[in-house]
N, C-alpha and C positions, 0 to 999 in steps of 0.2 A: 429468513434470509440465509442463515448458516447452511440449511439443507440445500438451498439452491446453489450456494457456493460450491459445496462438495459435489453436487450433480454436475456442475460446470467442469470441475477438475476431472471427474470420472469420464466425462464425455471426451475431453481432450486426451486423456491417457489412452482410452480405447482407440482413438484415431492415430495415436503415436505422435501427437503434437505436444511439445513441451509448453508449460505455462510457468509463470512466476506467481507465487502466492505471497501477498503482503498482509501481515497480521499485526494489529496494534498490540504490542507486548506489555506496555506500561504507559500510564498517563500521570501527569502531575498538574494540578490546577484545572482550569476550565478548558476542555477540548471538545471538538465537534462530535467525536465518537469515543467510545470507551474501550477498555481492554477486551480483546477478542474480536473486534471488528475486522473484517477481511475484505480483500480485493484481489481478484484474479486478473493478471495481465497476460494477454496473448502476444505471440511473437510479432504480429502485425501492428501492435500498439493499441489495439482495442482492449477494453477491460470490462469486467463485470463486478458489481459490488462497489463499495466505497469505504474509504477510511476517513472521510471528512470533507473532501472537495478542496477547491481553491489551490493556492500555491503549495501548501503542504502535500496535497495529493499529487501535484505535478512533480514535486521533488522525489516522492516515492516512485512514481511512474518512471522517471529517468533512471533511478537506481535499479528498477526492474529491468529496463532495457540493458543496463550494464550487466546485470546478472545473467541475461541470456547470452551475452558475449563471453563472460569468464566463468560462469557456472558456480560462482562463489556466493554463499549466503552472507548476509550482512545485516547489521542493525543501523537504521537510519534515525537520527534524532531530529524531530521537527519542532522547532521553537516558534510558538505562536504568540510570544510575548513582545517581540520587537516589531515596531511598524516598518513596513517596506514601502518604498516609493512614496513616502509622505502620507500613507494611509494607515489608519489605526486598524489593528487586527481585532476581530470581534471576540475571540476566545480567551486568549491570555494564558494558555497553558503550554505544556510540553508533552510530546508523544514520542515514544520509542517504538519503531516499527520494524519487525523482523521480516526480511525479504529473502525468499529462497526459491530457486528454480526446481521445478518438479518435472520428471519425465526425461 
């Protein structure tokens, strides 16, 4: 999957299209993906790859959209230990995700 992620980035760069790369930088506890997992977000909001799905991935996607706007890299902490909307979260860990605009 990592090779495909880099191919996706290279294709975007060749076309002159910026993308945002989200990389799981650190995990604590049980998380859906481990350190190094990557997701590429395109300007139109579509994406390639995954950092785990669900509400955590949606939060990272929103930060990626913000990174398109301001160009600033950021670290997003995804806390999967607290229930949301009355539902239990399956994983129970925490992920730090580095989000950076490329191109």
